[in-house]
N, C-alpha and C positions, 0 to 999 in steps of 0.2 A: 504494500500500500504506500502511495506517495505521501510525502510530508504535506501537512496542511499549508495552504497559501498564507493564511493569517492565523495566529494563535494569541489569544489574550488569556492571562492567568492572574486572577484576583486584581484586575486593573481598576484603579480609582483615579479620579481627577477632581481636585478641589480648586475653587477660586475663592480664596479667603475662607470664610466660614461655610460657603455654599458647596455642597457635594453634587457635582454634575454627573459623575459616573461613579458607581459604588460597587467595588469588588466584583467586576464582571469577568467571568471565565467563558471563553467562546472559541470555537475552532471553525474556520471556513475552509472546506476542501478545495483542492485545486480543480480548475476546469469547470466549476459551477457558477451559476448566477445565483447570488445569495442576497436576501433582502434584510434591511434593517427597518424595523417597524416600531412605531410608538407615537403617542401624541406629542404636541409641542411641549418642550421641557423634559422629554424622556431621556435625553442624553445621546440622541442619534448623531447630531452634528459634532458633538464633542468627541464621541467614539470615532467617527469618520476622520476628524482632524488628527487624532492620535495615530490612526492607521497610516495617514499620509506623512506623519512626522512633523506636522505643523505645531502640535502641542506635545509636551512631555507628560507621561503619566505621573501622578503624585505618588502612587504606590503600584506594586505589581510589575509583571513583565509582559512585554509585547514583542512579538516576532512577526515580521512581514517578509515573505519570501526568504525566510531563514536568517534575516539580519535585523538588527535594531534600527527602526526607521528614523530615529533621532540622530544617528551618526551622519555627519556631512557627506553627501554624495552616495550614501548607501543604496538608494533606490533610483539613482539617475539612469534613465533609459529603461527602467524595469516597471515603473508605475506611471499611469496616467490618471489624472484626477479632475473632476468637474465639481468645484465647490458649489454650495447652494446658491449663493448670491454673487457668482463670478461676474466681474465687470471688466470689459475690455477697455484698455487705455485709448483715449481719443487721439486723433491726429495720425492714425495709421491706416493704410489700406489693409484689408483683411488678409490678403495673400502675403503681403510683406511681413505682417505681424506673425502669422503662423510660421513662415519661413525662418524668421528670427528665433522664435521659440524652438523650432526644430534644430537649428544650429546649436542653441544652448544645450539641448538634450543630447548633442553629439551624433545626430542622425547623419548618415553618409550623403543622402540626397534630399536636402531640406525642401526644395521646391516640389519635387515629386511627392514626398510624404504629405506636404500641405495640401496639394491638389487632390490627392486620393482621399484624404480625410474630409475635405470639404464636399467631395462627391458623395461620400458615404452618408453624410447628414443632409444631402439634397440642397447644397448651397454652393455649387460650382460657379453659378453666375455672379456670386458676390466677391470674386477674387480681387477686383479693383475698387470695391466699394469702401468708402471711409467708415471706420468702426462706429463713429458717432451718428452715422446715417442709418444704421441698422435698426429694424424694429426689435421689440423685446424678444420675439420668437427667433428671429434671425441671429441676434446676439447670443442667445442661449445655444443655438446650434453651432455657431462659430466657436464658442467656448468649449463645447463638447468635442469639436473637431481636434482641438489641441490635445485633448486627453487620449485621442485615438491614434495620433501620429506615431509611427514606428511599431505599431501592434505590440504594445508592452504586455508582458505576461499577466499583469494585474491592472484592472481599471476600476476606479472608485467613482461612482456617479451619485451625486446628491440632488434629488428632485430633477432628474433629466428631462421629464416631459411637462413640468409645471409651466403653465402659460402658453403652451403650444396648441395650435388648432388640431382637431382630431386627425386630419390627414397626415400632418407632419409628426404628430405623436406616434401614430401607427408606424411610420417610417423609422423613427428612432427605436421603437420596440423591436423592429425587425433587425436593426443593426445590433442590438443587444443579443437577440437570439443567435445571430450569425457568429458571435464571439464564443458562444457556449461550447465547451469541450476543447477549445483552442486557447482561450484565455480565461482567467478568473475575473468575475465581475461582481462587485458589491454595489447594490442599488438601495439608496435610502429614498423612501417615498411615502406620501400619505394616501396614494392611490392603491388601495388594497386589492382591488380587482386586477389591476395591472401587475402587481407583484405576484398574485396567485397564478396568473397566466405565464409570467416570465421565469419565476424562481424555482430552483431545485430545493432550496431550503431557506430558512429565515430565522432571525432572532427577534423576539418581541421585548422591547425595553419599556420600563415604566418607572418614572421618577428616579432615573439613574441606575436602576437595578435590572438584572436580566430576569424577566418573568417566565419566559420559555424559549427554547430553541430546538430545532429539529428539521427534518425533511418536510417538504410541503405536504406530503401524504400524511405524515405524523401529525402535523399541526391541524390539518383539516379532517383527520380521522378517516381518510379514504380507505385505509386498510381495515376499518372496524365497523363501518356503518354505511347505509345508503337510504335514500328516501324515494318513495314511489308516490307519484301524483295520481290520485284516484279520480276518475270521472264519474263512475257510478258503480254501485254494488256493495254488498255487505262484507265487512272484514271481520274475521274471527281470529284474533291474535294467538290464542292457544294452539290453533292448528298450525300456524306458521312456526311456532317454537318447536314443533315436532320435526321440522325439516332439518336434515343434516347441516350442521354448521351454524344455524340460527340460534342465538343466545337470548334475544329479546325482540319483541315486536309490540308497537303501540301506535295509536293515532296521535301524532304530534300536534296536529291542528286539523280543522275540517278539510278533508280532501288530501291530507299528507300523511302517509304511513312511514314511520321510522322503524327500520330493521337494523339491529346490531348483530354482528356475527363474529365467529372465531377466525380472525385473519391469519393466525399462525398455522392452524391445522386444515384450513379449507381455502381454496382459491376464490377470490372475490367474484369472478365471473361465473363460477359454478353455483355459488350461493344465490347470486342475483337471478340467474337463469331458473333455478329451482323455484324460487319465490314467485317470480313472474308467471311461470308455468302453472303453479298452484292457483294463483289468483285468477288467471284466465279460465282455468278449468272450473272454477266455482262461480263463473259469470261476472267477475269484476272487470270493468273496463278501465284501462290505464292510459294516462296522458304522457307519462315520461318517468325516467329513472335517473337520479343523480347520485354520484358517489360522495360520501362524506358531507361536510358542511362547508359553507363559504368561509374563506379566510377572515372576512369581515365579522362573521358571526363568532368565530373563534377568538378574535382579538377583543371584541366587545365582552365576551364571556370572561376573559382573563383580566382586563383592565378595569 
């Protein structure tokens, strides 16, 4: 098994008497898209900044790609970062600025890297545009382009789609999907539906502490429960609990049947198929089946 891309052990960060991050232990596997989740003030941006080496932990140890990120130059060329409120300096053409940043990162072909990164975020036409003339969405994408140059093994993105129109946001999500397996991506976002769609795993922070972390399947209970939307028919839960693998069944709300099952001893698709077959045989009409619960439901349950 490969070493984790990021490891935090009992990491805390204090600003005077305020504890922004409190004894967080967390591991981010290589090659995954990993989410940081939590309300405002949860410690997401502070954790993100420590991963980048922008802030030093007050306590605990932090390793990023096997090195201490606070050491000068330790992550040069290895990490690309999009801060939450990244602001482009005025008075530059976009292409010239990105080329300058590419040279600072030691990239061999700065102009090519800059053009390819702009193309990835759908902003190739902005090469000669002054940074101060960019709209909010264009500036956000230009800032993201600098994080992508050189295809660094680790990319940290803080609210990458905030303020973008739906079409451009979808394009940015596709860029993130394309990095999966080739690069490690950490995404901090308030858009829980987006994170559920993109991420392999996530950590939920609350008031500086780690509330829960795991794979997306674990967080959403995809391996332990499913819901059946009922159009019409009588549900008899005790009959369902007699089916192999089913551990519990109840009407969660009108028209929604919740079924829990043994995900260790039985394959989910087999349990779902048996349950649906039984319901159809007893005259129940079904509108749909969904695995687990939404990430939003899980987060609201925890926080």
